[in-house]
N, C-alpha and C positions, 0 to 999 in steps of 0.2 A: 662404961663402954660407950654409951650414947654420945656423951660429950667428946670422948676421945676420937670417935669415928665421925663426929659432926652430924649425927642423925638427929632428926627433929622428934621431940616429944613435948606435948603441950605443958606437962607438969615437970618433967625431969630435965629437959633441955630445950626450952622454948626458942633459943637462938640458933638451933641447929638448922641444917639444910632440909628443905622439903623437896619431895619429888616433883620435878617439872614434867607433868603428864603430857603426852603427845597423842591425843585421841584421833582416830580415823574411823569414820563410819564406812562400812563395806557391805556389799551384797554378794554372797557366794552361794551358788546353787539355789537362788531365790530365798536364802535365809539372810536376814539382816543381823549383822554383828557389829560390835564396837571393839576396836583394837587399840590398846594402849602400848605404843612402841617404847615408852620409857620403862615399863615393867614387863613387857611381853605377855600381858594378860589379855584374854579375849572374852568378851561378854556377849550373851544373847541380847540384842538391842531392845526387843519388845518385852521380855519377861513373860510370865504365864498369863497375866491379866486376872488371876484369881488369888485371893488370900488363902494361905494354907499353913498348916502346922508343919513342924520339922520333918516328920515321917513322910508326909505328902510331898514336900519339897525334894526329899531324897528320891522318891519314886519319879517325880517329874524330871529330875536331872538324869536319872538312869534312862528314862524314855528318850530324852534328847540325845544322849550318848549312843543309844541303840540305833537311833535314826541317823546318826553321824551328821548332826547339825553342821551345816556349812562345810562338810567334808572332814570335820574333826572326828578322829577315831579313838575310842577308849580301848586301851590295851591292858589286860590284866587288872591289877590294882590301881593303875594310873588312869585317872579320868581326865578327859579333855575339858569338860565343863564342871564347875564346882559352885557351891552356894557362896554368895558374898558373906563376908564376916559381919556379924551384928555390930 
């Protein structure tokens, strides 16, 4: 499927197309965020500044969502902010 759709994978389809990211740094409600218009993902620009284990990272993100960082609102099981994939 990767080759059929033209998706990039370093091992399975190295000639596939990579995402052409379109980053924009923004400040909303005094919160600095980074928006990738190619993927519609939004990131907290600064991060926590602390090293933390998985459980603490979950707690940190819940706190950001409760504060509605940059106006993003968490609704039910859908979270506005998530952990980056390892």
